[in-house]
N, C-alpha and C positions, 0 to 999 in steps of 0.2 A: 736362175731360179730353179729350173727343172733339174739341174745336176745336184741340188741339195738333197740329202737323204730325208726320207719321210719322218716327220716329227721333230726334225732338227731346226729349232727356231734360232735365229741369230742371237748370239750372246748367251744362250742358255746352256748348250752342251759343249761349246767350244770356247776356249780362251781367246785372247787377242792374237796369240801366236798360232792359232789354228789347232792346238792340241785339245784332245778331249778331256773335259774336267772330270774329276772323280764324282761318284754318285753322291757322296755326302755333301759336296759343295753344291751340286745341282739341287739337292733337296733343300739346302739352306737358302739358296737363291729363290726357290719357289715359296719359301716361307713355311715349310712344314715344321711341325712342333718338335719338342725335345724327345718325345717318345719315338718318333720316326728316326730322329738322329741317333738315338741310343741303339735302336735296332739295326741301323745301317753300319755302326761301328762293330767290328768283329770282337768276339769275347776276349781274344788274346790282347787286343789293344786296351780293353777295359781293365784287364788284369795288370797290364803294364802301367796304366794311369793310376790305378789304386796303389801299386807298389811305390811309384814316384811320389804320390801324395803322402803316403805313410813315411817315406824317407825324409821329405821336407818337413813334415810335422815333427818327426823325431829330432831333426836338427834344430828346429825352433824351440821345442820344449827343453832339449838338452842345454841350449845356449841360455835360455831363461833360468833354468835351475842351476846353472853354473854361476852366472853373474848376479842373480837376484839376492841370494843370501849374503849377509855381511859376515863372511868367515875369513879368518886369517890364513888358514891352509885350505886351498881348494883343490879338488880332484875332479877331472873330467870323466864323465861316464856318458857313453852314447845313449844308453837306454837303461833307465832305472825302473824299479817296479812302479813307482808313482807316475813316472812319465808314460809307461806303457798303459797303466790304468787310465790316465788322463787322456791320452790319444784315442784309445778305444771308446771311452765315454764321450769324448768330444765328437768323434765321427758319428756315433750312434745318435747323440742328441741333435747334431746338425741334420742328419737324415730324418729324424723324427719331426723336427721343426719344419723341414722342407715338405714332408708328407702332410703335416697338419695344415700348412699354408696352402698346399695344393687342393686339399679337399674342403677345408673350412675357412677359407680366406674371406672374411667379412670386414677386415680392418679398413680396406679402401672404401667400402660402402659406408661404413660408420664414421670414420674419421677423415676421409678424403686423403689429401696428400700427406697428412701427418701419420697415416697408417704405416707408410714405409719407414718412417723414423722410429716408430714404436717397434716394428719388427726388427730393425737393425739394433736397437737398444736391447731387445730381448735376446738376440743372438750374442751381443757383447756380454750380457749377464751370464748366459750359459757358458761362454768361453772362459770368462773369469772364474766362474764357479769350478769348472773342471780343472783349470790351471791351479787354483788354490787347493783343491782336494788332492791332486797329485803331489803337490809340494808338502802338504800335511802328512800324507802317507810316507813320503821319503823321510820326513823329519822324525816320525814315530819309529820307523825302521832303524834309522841311524841312532836314535836315543836308546832303543832296546839293545842294539849291538854294543854301544858304549857301556851300558849298564852291565851287560854280560861280561865284557872284558875287564871291567873294574872288579867285579865279583871274583873272577878267575885269578886276577892278580893279587887279591887279598886286600886291596885298598878299600873296598866296600864290603861290609859284612854280608854273608850269604842270605841272612834273613831280611835284608833291606829290600824295600819295594818302592816303586814309584807311585803307588796308590796313595792318594792324599787321605783316604778314609782310614788307612792302616799305617800311620807313620811309625818309624822305628824309634823306640824310646832309647835315648842315649843316657847311660848312667853318668851322673855328675860326680866328679871326684874332688 
């Protein structure tokens, strides 16, 4: 007992093999909160985690935008403007929801255990909304590019527009 270092409680600072545990693991064992955990992680690791998260989101959104539309000819793009917009919007909305729940979380007090279900459904709604907004942005960009190509090829008259309020009058012969 006397040969143990000061403040070194059994199982707290050393693993079963006798090695010293990292500070982050020791803090987690003591039950310190997320803020202390985030402060214990170096800024470089936070940057690496953010890059990995962005890469995984990019893969998921690209896969969804590749397989979801019913197209005969598909083309793989790692990052489209709609996917970039959706990923950034989704990340900001998720952080905003997290901050809101951290500071104004009364769902548990009001609704009990159903509060967690309501929060999860709200997050699903935000996720679906950002996914559909990015897909719509991609669709509009693709439609405008196709319209421009048809006008340049001469298939579509130059005065033609996609605006339903200004339809092109076609002369009847």
